[in-house]
Backbone as CSV, one residue per row, in Angstrom:
resi,resn,N_x,N_y,N_z,CA_x,CA_y,CA_z,C_x,C_y,C_z
1,UNK,0.000,-0.988,-0.013,-0.092,-0.100,0.054,0.728,1.439,0.131
2,UNK,0.991,2.107,-1.026,1.892,3.198,-1.168,1.067,4.320,-1.784
3,UNK,0.538,5.307,-1.358,-0.812,5.927,-2.158,-0.462,7.408,-1.530
4,UNK,-1.028,8.818,-2.229,-1.158,9.879,-1.667,-2.888,9.925,-1.162
5,UNK,-2.754,10.383,0.404,-4.070,10.698,0.946,-3.989,12.098,1.414
6,UNK,-4.764,12.503,1.493,-4.577,13.843,1.875,-5.538,14.155,3.278
7,UNK,-6.156,13.219,4.231,-6.665,13.257,5.149,-6.421,14.214,6.114
8,UNK,-4.914,13.839,6.846,-5.364,14.684,7.910,-4.592,16.516,7.784
9,UNK,-4.799,16.585,6.213,-4.415,17.858,5.450,-3.019,17.830,6.356
10,UNK,-1.943,17.012,6.384,-0.418,17.310,6.667,0.236,16.207,6.471
11,UNK,1.659,16.734,5.558,2.245,16.215,4.765,2.842,14.919,5.281
12,UNK,3.222,15.096,6.379,3.831,13.798,6.840,3.193,12.714,7.386
13,UNK,2.093,13.706,7.999,0.701,12.347,8.580,0.008,11.723,7.522
14,UNK,-0.085,12.223,6.360,-0.661,11.349,4.894,0.358,10.637,4.525
15,UNK,1.352,10.958,4.671,2.274,10.091,3.676,2.459,8.913,4.542
16,UNK,2.835,8.875,6.248,1.843,7.399,6.880,0.769,6.465,6.156
17,UNK,-0.466,7.856,6.548,-1.616,7.054,6.240,-1.640,6.206,5.098
18,UNK,-0.533,7.194,3.998,-0.833,6.177,2.335,0.008,5.300,2.654
19,UNK,0.837,4.826,3.128,1.676,3.778,3.080,1.376,2.064,4.663
20,UNK,1.077,2.809,5.415,0.620,2.101,6.286,-0.548,1.713,7.160
21,UNK,-1.142,-0.051,6.379,-2.352,-0.186,6.694,-2.750,0.066,8.607
22,UNK,-2.301,-0.167,9.211,-2.848,-0.205,10.727,-2.771,1.718,10.881
23,UNK,-1.941,2.792,10.443,-2.342,3.840,10.734,-3.587,4.396,9.976
24,UNK,-4.169,3.687,8.394,-4.937,3.678,8.112,-6.149,3.312,9.009
25,UNK,-6.504,2.123,9.369,-7.319,1.790,10.348,-7.264,2.264,11.595
26,UNK,-5.984,2.884,12.282,-6.410,3.896,13.523,-6.601,5.033,13.508
27,UNK,-6.644,5.816,12.135,-7.553,6.995,11.843,-8.259,7.022,11.798
28,UNK,-9.077,6.120,10.825,-10.669,5.829,10.727,-11.085,5.657,12.554
29,UNK,-9.973,4.924,12.844,-11.131,4.110,14.326,-10.911,5.714,15.426
30,UNK,-10.362,6.653,15.297,-9.909,7.566,16.032,-10.931,8.972,15.209
31,UNK,-11.638,8.402,14.160,-12.159,9.882,13.446,-13.500,9.849,14.413
32,UNK,-13.759,9.854,15.364,-15.132,10.171,15.590,-15.240,11.250,16.727
33,UNK,-16.318,12.403,16.713,-15.912,13.346,18.183,-15.226,14.708,18.209
34,UNK,-14.175,14.455,16.877,-13.327,15.305,16.873,-13.467,15.627,15.192
35,UNK,-12.674,16.856,14.510,-12.020,17.295,13.427,-11.951,15.718,12.525
36,UNK,-12.257,15.415,11.318,-11.133,14.731,10.782,-10.071,14.613,10.537
37,UNK,-9.298,15.867,10.774,-7.820,16.147,9.974,-7.231,15.612,11.324
38,UNK,-8.148,16.217,12.861,-7.431,15.700,14.136,-6.973,13.946,14.297
39,UNK,-8.504,13.991,14.034,-8.610,12.229,13.459,-6.990,11.056,13.126
40,UNK,-7.228,11.990,11.752,-6.194,11.083,10.926,-4.513,11.860,11.062
41,UNK,-4.500,12.626,11.765,-2.787,12.964,11.963,-2.957,12.291,13.237
42,UNK,-3.468,11.484,14.342,-3.641,10.760,15.481,-2.028,9.633,14.875
43,UNK,-2.459,8.900,13.678,-1.172,8.174,13.790,0.144,8.313,13.622
44,UNK,0.136,9.892,12.832,1.964,10.313,13.001,2.389,10.607,14.507
45,UNK,0.896,11.005,14.939,1.705,11.634,16.856,1.986,10.458,17.429
46,UNK,0.933,9.665,17.206,1.102,8.119,18.053,2.840,7.466,17.566
47,UNK,2.914,7.411,16.482,4.590,6.811,15.804,5.298,7.773,16.322
48,UNK,5.191,9.033,16.665,6.550,10.108,16.628,6.601,9.514,18.435
49,UNK,5.320,9.728,18.852,5.641,9.257,20.473,6.399,7.909,20.719
50,UNK,6.509,6.834,20.243,7.277,6.182,20.084,8.079,5.802,19.515
51,UNK,8.486,7.009,18.696,10.484,6.998,18.451,10.364,6.165,16.838
52,UNK,8.974,5.897,16.479,9.157,4.920,15.336,8.398,5.477,14.106
53,UNK,8.959,4.779,12.890,8.259,5.424,11.589,7.250,5.306,11.246
54,UNK,6.650,4.057,11.812,5.525,3.521,11.630,4.560,2.551,12.838
55,UNK,3.640,2.368,12.996,2.571,1.747,13.836,2.696,0.163,13.912
56,UNK,3.578,0.104,14.971,3.376,-1.815,15.187,2.299,-2.263,15.918
57,UNK,1.434,-3.639,15.659,0.514,-3.886,16.576,1.034,-4.628,17.098
58,UNK,1.975,-5.437,17.099,2.850,-6.319,18.259,3.074,-5.108,19.175
59,UNK,3.744,-4.500,19.040,4.240,-3.572,20.177,2.966,-2.868,20.904
60,UNK,1.941,-2.108,19.847,0.843,-1.575,20.721,-0.131,-2.737,21.756
61,UNK,-0.051,-3.579,21.180,-1.071,-4.400,21.831,-0.101,-5.007,23.135
62,UNK,1.151,-5.219,23.524,1.752,-5.774,24.705,1.924,-4.145,25.600
63,UNK,2.211,-2.951,24.988,2.214,-1.901,25.811,1.344,-1.958,27.379
64,UNK,2.516,-1.412,28.062,1.368,-1.081,29.875,0.280,-0.082,29.400
65,UNK,-1.321,-0.598,29.388,-2.635,0.348,29.267,-2.299,1.851,29.654
66,UNK,-1.591,2.010,30.974,-1.761,3.137,31.580,-0.239,4.227,30.742
67,UNK,0.788,3.406,30.314,1.003,3.670,29.708,0.935,4.346,27.720
68,UNK,0.021,3.775,27.188,-0.162,3.938,26.511,-0.957,5.331,26.222
69,UNK,-1.982,5.072,27.349,-3.147,6.256,27.240,-2.185,7.966,27.867
70,UNK,-1.196,7.339,28.477,-0.422,8.671,28.608,-0.075,8.967,27.449
71,UNK,0.381,8.457,26.422,1.381,8.776,25.758,0.423,9.732,25.266
72,UNK,-1.370,9.044,24.853,-2.066,9.374,23.575,-2.068,10.769,24.461
73,UNK,-2.282,10.977,25.929,-2.803,12.238,26.664,-1.532,13.273,26.582
74,UNK,-0.821,12.883,26.299,0.385,14.159,26.684,-0.143,15.373,25.463
75,UNK,0.041,16.400,25.773,-0.570,17.591,24.600,0.527,18.247,23.728
76,UNK,-0.413,18.235,22.207,-1.857,17.851,22.397,-1.893,16.612,22.288
77,UNK,-3.001,16.533,22.820,-3.766,15.286,22.808,-3.977,14.244,21.780
78,UNK,-3.972,13.217,21.562,-4.701,12.326,20.191,-5.508,12.560,19.706
79,UNK,-6.757,12.690,20.937,-8.053,12.654,20.982,-8.767,13.433,21.957
80,UNK,-9.553,13.507,21.585,-10.834,14.555,23.149,-10.948,13.475,24.204
81,UNK,-11.073,12.308,24.189,-11.253,11.395,24.933,-9.871,10.570,24.679
82,UNK,-8.396,10.602,25.078,-7.501,9.604,25.007,-7.618,8.668,25.708
83,UNK,-7.662,8.748,26.935,-7.876,6.974,28.062,-8.626,6.143,26.875
84,UNK,-9.787,6.742,26.737,-10.957,5.692,25.819,-10.009,4.670,24.923
85,UNK,-10.007,5.882,23.913,-9.128,5.766,22.375,-8.033,4.894,22.632
86,UNK,-7.070,5.004,23.711,-6.289,4.777,24.120,-6.450,2.995,24.259
87,UNK,-7.804,2.684,24.738,-8.025,1.288,24.900,-8.511,0.706,24.040
88,UNK,-9.545,1.702,22.916,-9.858,0.922,21.879,-8.723,1.045,21.124
89,UNK,-7.937,1.528,20.364,-6.345,1.585,19.536,-5.840,-0.165,19.850
90,UNK,-5.578,-0.310,21.302,-4.874,-1.173,21.770,-5.917,-2.984,21.805
91,UNK,-6.872,-2.252,21.875,-8.147,-3.436,21.425,-8.144,-4.197,20.040
92,UNK,-7.887,-2.883,19.322,-7.913,-3.007,17.518,-6.399,-4.262,16.922
93,UNK,-5.770,-3.626,17.599,-4.070,-4.188,17.413,-3.569,-5.137,18.334
94,UNK,-4.748,-6.010,19.427,-4.599,-7.282,20.231,-5.709,-8.437,19.046
95,UNK,-6.430,-7.306,18.654,-7.411,-8.251,17.818,-6.973,-8.554,16.281
96,UNK,-5.646,-7.630,16.039,-5.149,-7.774,14.545,-3.839,-9.001,15.613
97,UNK,-3.243,-8.817,16.112,-2.249,-9.809,16.800,-2.810,-11.422,16.784
98,UNK,-4.085,-11.732,17.331,-4.399,-12.768,17.368,-5.168,-13.516,16.187
99,UNK,-5.399,-12.412,15.065,-6.160,-13.041,14.095,-5.849,-13.074,12.642
100,UNK,-4.676,-12.183,13.137,-3.968,-11.673,11.486,-2.674,-11.719,11.723
101,UNK,-1.554,-12.033,12.772,-0.762,-11.956,13.177,-0.216,-10.635,13.061
102,UNK,-0.560,-9.381,13.356,-0.470,-8.664,13.608,-0.405,-7.461,12.270
103,UNK,-0.984,-8.024,10.805,-0.683,-7.592,9.678,-1.864,-7.231,9.355
104,UNK,-2.179,-5.945,9.404,-3.631,-4.921,9.131,-4.321,-5.491,7.640
105,UNK,-2.922,-4.908,6.952,-3.545,-5.425,5.401,-4.489,-6.913,5.370
106,UNK,-3.649,-7.527,6.240,-4.382,-8.752,6.160,-6.081,-9.068,6.325
107,UNK,-6.451,-7.592,6.610,-8.276,-8.024,6.888,-8.628,-7.786,5.203
108,UNK,-7.820,-7.418,4.820,-8.494,-7.236,3.109,-7.944,-7.753,1.855
109,UNK,-6.660,-7.896,2.293,-6.080,-8.802,1.222,-5.980,-10.207,1.109
110,UNK,-6.285,-10.301,0.062,-6.977,-11.640,-1.282,-8.786,-11.703,-0.694
111,UNK,-9.749,-10.993,-0.358,-10.721,-11.083,-0.286,-11.274,-10.459,-1.141
112,UNK,-12.003,-12.068,-2.040,-12.415,-11.551,-2.893,-14.064,-10.677,-3.360
113,UNK,-14.724,-10.271,-2.457,-16.100,-9.847,-2.662,-16.256,-8.533,-1.367
114,UNK,-17.155,-7.784,-1.859,-17.460,-6.757,-0.721,-18.091,-6.529,0.283
115,UNK,-18.796,-7.530,0.180,-19.688,-7.940,1.557,-19.115,-8.559,2.227
116,UNK,-18.065,-9.928,2.008,-16.929,-10.827,2.730,-15.759,-9.164,3.376
117,UNK,-15.696,-8.165,2.825,-15.108,-7.505,3.284,-15.367,-6.572,4.649
118,UNK,-16.718,-6.181,4.360,-17.674,-5.984,5.406,-17.535,-6.419,5.943
119,UNK,-17.901,-7.688,6.262,-17.716,-8.790,7.413,-16.897,-8.426,8.332
120,UNK,-15.761,-8.402,7.584,-14.256,-8.460,7.975,-14.224,-7.517,8.825
121,UNK,-14.381,-6.027,8.234,-14.353,-5.071,8.778,-15.181,-4.900,10.310
122,UNK,-16.451,-5.460,10.423,-17.206,-4.955,11.168,-16.759,-6.105,12.535
123,UNK,-15.956,-7.051,12.099,-15.327,-7.961,13.391,-14.461,-7.122,13.998
124,UNK,-13.852,-6.053,13.404,-12.474,-5.663,14.403,-13.142,-4.711,15.394
125,UNK,-12.595,-4.502,16.281,-13.235,-3.883,17.827,-13.062,-2.420,17.260
126,UNK,-14.119,-1.695,17.290,-14.255,-0.490,17.605,-15.202,0.150,16.190
127,UNK,-15.491,-1.132,15.487,-15.799,-0.830,14.053,-17.238,-1.257,13.920
128,UNK,-18.004,-0.822,13.517,-19.526,-0.262,13.676,-19.696,-0.375,11.769
129,UNK,-21.175,-0.834,11.906,-21.412,-0.857,10.523,-21.112,0.429,9.592
130,UNK,-21.324,1.814,10.335,-20.986,2.749,9.820,-19.619,3.273,8.996
131,UNK,-19.046,2.744,10.272,-17.149,3.358,10.053,-16.663,1.998,9.294
132,UNK,-17.465,0.696,9.262,-16.818,0.033,8.414,-16.824,-0.050,6.818
133,UNK,-18.117,0.749,6.666,-18.542,0.884,5.745,-17.888,2.246,4.693
134,UNK,-17.493,3.248,5.634,-16.694,4.278,5.575,-15.582,3.981,5.086
135,UNK,-14.233,2.875,5.689,-13.329,2.221,5.398,-13.154,1.782,4.327
136,UNK,-14.602,0.862,3.838,-14.362,-0.302,3.153,-14.197,0.908,1.627
137,UNK,-15.055,2.300,1.875,-15.569,3.126,0.774,-13.818,3.675,0.379
138,UNK,-13.131,4.030,1.643,-11.938,4.570,1.167,-10.934,3.266,0.384
139,UNK,-10.739,2.112,1.035,-10.468,1.057,0.297,-10.151,1.186,-1.321
140,UNK,-11.665,0.932,-1.513,-12.207,1.134,-2.881,-11.796,2.271,-3.281
141,UNK,-12.356,3.359,-3.277,-12.257,4.533,-3.928,-10.371,5.343,-4.050
142,UNK,-9.465,5.219,-2.675,-8.015,5.505,-2.560,-7.160,4.978,-2.406
143,UNK,-7.570,3.389,-1.970,-6.207,2.657,-1.465,-6.125,1.500,-2.201
144,UNK,-6.827,1.550,-3.773,-6.055,0.317,-4.618,-6.823,-0.519,-4.446
145,UNK,-7.818,-1.345,-3.344,-8.680,-2.363,-2.856,-10.198,-2.580,-3.280
146,UNK,-10.319,-2.972,-4.407,-11.922,-2.964,-4.903,-12.421,-4.053,-5.419
147,UNK,-12.554,-4.897,-4.448,-13.106,-6.161,-4.129,-14.551,-5.991,-5.296
148,UNK,-15.141,-7.420,-6.036,-16.378,-7.201,-6.638,-17.591,-6.643,-5.687
149,UNK,-18.151,-5.993,-5.956,-19.747,-5.177,-5.275,-19.345,-4.430,-3.801
150,UNK,-17.655,-3.432,-4.190,-17.562,-3.102,-3.071,-18.646,-1.873,-2.638
151,UNK,-18.942,-1.681,-3.523,-19.738,-0.247,-4.213,-20.921,-0.368,-3.273
152,UNK,-21.734,-1.259,-3.365,-22.879,-2.074,-2.638,-22.808,-2.290,-1.346
153,UNK,-21.506,-2.801,-0.948,-21.633,-3.706,0.606,-21.327,-1.509,1.076
154,UNK,-20.564,-0.943,0.193,-20.401,0.216,1.333,-21.764,1.217,1.025
155,UNK,-22.474,0.647,0.725,-23.786,1.751,0.860,-23.774,3.064,-0.071
156,UNK,-24.273,4.025,0.422,-24.151,5.354,-0.022,-22.034,5.867,-0.199
157,UNK,-22.013,5.631,0.878,-20.668,6.194,1.040,-19.052,5.404,-0.558
158,UNK,-20.112,4.145,-1.015,-19.652,3.778,-2.366,-19.467,4.873,-3.679
159,UNK,-20.933,5.443,-3.611,-21.411,5.967,-4.449,-20.350,7.534,-5.047
160,UNK,-20.386,7.214,-6.326,-19.003,8.014,-7.134,-19.294,9.398,-6.427
161,UNK,-18.295,10.057,-6.282,-18.406,11.786,-5.742,-19.683,12.050,-4.689
162,UNK,-19.716,11.182,-4.253,-20.994,11.832,-2.967,-20.632,12.574,-1.891
163,UNK,-19.078,12.814,-1.418,-18.701,14.098,-0.263,-19.596,13.861,0.732
164,UNK,-19.675,12.171,1.074,-20.027,11.874,2.690,-19.556,11.573,3.443
165,UNK,-17.934,11.392,3.551,-17.398,10.852,4.655,-15.508,11.021,3.735
166,UNK,-14.803,11.041,4.708,-13.446,10.645,4.532,-13.149,9.715,2.956
167,UNK,-13.536,9.275,2.796,-13.513,8.114,1.569,-13.519,8.864,0.212
168,UNK,-14.074,10.375,-0.118,-14.004,11.352,-0.524,-12.796,12.726,-0.771
169,UNK,-12.025,12.184,0.395,-11.495,13.780,0.299,-10.084,13.533,-0.191
170,UNK,-9.885,14.476,-0.729,-8.424,14.228,-1.855,-8.040,15.589,-1.794
171,UNK,-8.477,16.517,-1.182,-7.509,17.698,-0.993,-8.783,18.859,-0.432
172,UNK,-7.907,20.148,-0.140,-9.034,21.005,0.693,-10.687,21.659,0.418
173,UNK,-10.686,21.398,-1.270,-11.931,21.352,-1.632,-13.266,20.589,-1.330
174,UNK,-12.671,19.279,-1.650,-13.248,18.125,-1.371,-13.632,18.247,0.139
175,UNK,-12.091,18.419,1.003,-12.679,18.202,2.583,-13.825,19.413,2.812
176,UNK,-14.207,20.715,2.415,-15.389,21.211,2.527,-16.466,21.168,2.438
177,UNK,-16.306,20.033,1.044,-17.623,19.584,0.664,-17.946,18.092,1.935
178,UNK,-17.121,17.621,1.741,-17.245,16.282,3.231,-18.030,17.248,4.183
179,UNK,-17.436,18.232,4.725,-17.660,18.858,6.122,-19.329,19.569,6.115
180,UNK,-18.905,20.250,4.333,-20.171,20.931,4.599,-21.810,20.001,4.547
181,UNK,-21.233,18.874,3.926,-22.415,17.634,4.202,-22.854,16.844,5.760
182,UNK,-21.959,16.973,6.686,-21.641,16.635,7.531,-22.701,17.447,8.551
183,UNK,-22.377,18.956,7.953,-23.114,19.739,9.152,-24.689,20.291,8.606
184,UNK,-24.697,19.576,7.113,-26.317,19.192,7.005,-26.996,18.665,7.412
185,UNK,-26.015,17.138,7.647,-26.899,16.052,8.108,-27.086,16.522,9.679
186,UNK,-25.938,16.794,10.521,-26.513,17.228,11.725,-27.591,18.125,12.261
187,UNK,-27.360,19.416,11.012,-28.383,20.204,10.982,-30.158,19.859,11.167
188,UNK,-29.993,18.855,10.143,-31.764,17.866,9.668,-31.715,16.987,11.198
189,UNK,-30.683,16.647,11.968,-30.976,15.493,12.847,-31.751,16.585,13.792
190,UNK,-30.963,17.751,14.146,-31.330,18.370,15.199,-32.858,18.910,15.256
191,UNK,-33.104,19.386,13.625,-34.578,19.882,13.090,-35.346,18.528,13.437
192,UNK,-34.645,17.696,13.028,-36.028,16.400,13.436,-35.873,16.568,14.625
193,UNK,-35.292,16.233,15.605,-34.994,15.942,17.132,-36.359,17.425,17.973
194,UNK,-36.315,18.520,17.161,-36.685,19.300,17.808,-38.581,19.050,17.065
195,UNK,-38.412,19.072,16.104,-40.199,18.562,15.440,-40.785,17.618,16.858
196,UNK,-40.064,16.475,16.507,-40.564,15.453,17.640,-41.114,15.999,19.084
197,UNK,-39.869,16.855,19.763,-40.258,17.616,20.755,-41.566,17.970,20.983
198,UNK,-41.383,18.873,19.935,-42.781,20.170,19.394,-44.347,19.591,19.406
199,UNK,-44.175,18.099,18.633,-45.104,17.706,18.609,-45.568,16.783,20.042
200,UNK,-44.872,15.974,20.548,-44.825,15.354,22.156,-45.620,16.104,22.831
201,UNK,-45.066,17.625,22.979,-45.626,18.706,23.930,-46.676,19.263,23.253
202,UNK,-47.225,19.354,22.175,-48.557,19.535,21.474,-49.549,18.204,22.033
203,UNK,-48.919,16.821,21.792,-49.843,16.143,22.578,-50.491,15.883,23.291
204,UNK,-49.890,16.661,24.387,-50.072,16.803,26.238,-50.796,17.577,26.553
205,UNK,-51.048,18.613,25.430,-52.008,19.959,25.512,-53.634,19.392,25.369
């Protein structure tokens, strides 16, 4: 795996994401409740603090949990919730060691269908259906792994130029489009919640 990504909007961080399957998975895991660029810069920050050029699943899986949590908590923190995310990253690495010999790329290497790949991604600790579909779309659109039926398995995230997720970010312009889409979705959800609350209040009168 050696591609050019623009998810972190930081050359060193993006270079690691483009050549390291574990870094890409870790960035995807971190991508919740914080800005996308912050999440995908995380793997580079972790590697730097470990004094390494890449992340190693065996090393992270075997680290003392408190020491690893402290590493993520150093300022600037890798995530808004560094303690809980440190635990999730270690669980991911422990799973990869146990099921794939510590080789993150083995999760998708040789998989023949989008359906099977989605199942494998959903089996990863911390990866629910939505996160698995987004990463599947990232694999198909940018990381050069597109098994039969991958777009269907990825759902709306697999649609060409849908600008729904990190799978469609190729630079500042597309980042802005994805961020705008996310803001629209949040606004719609907020409006729907407000409408339900109003309806409940009206029903009590």
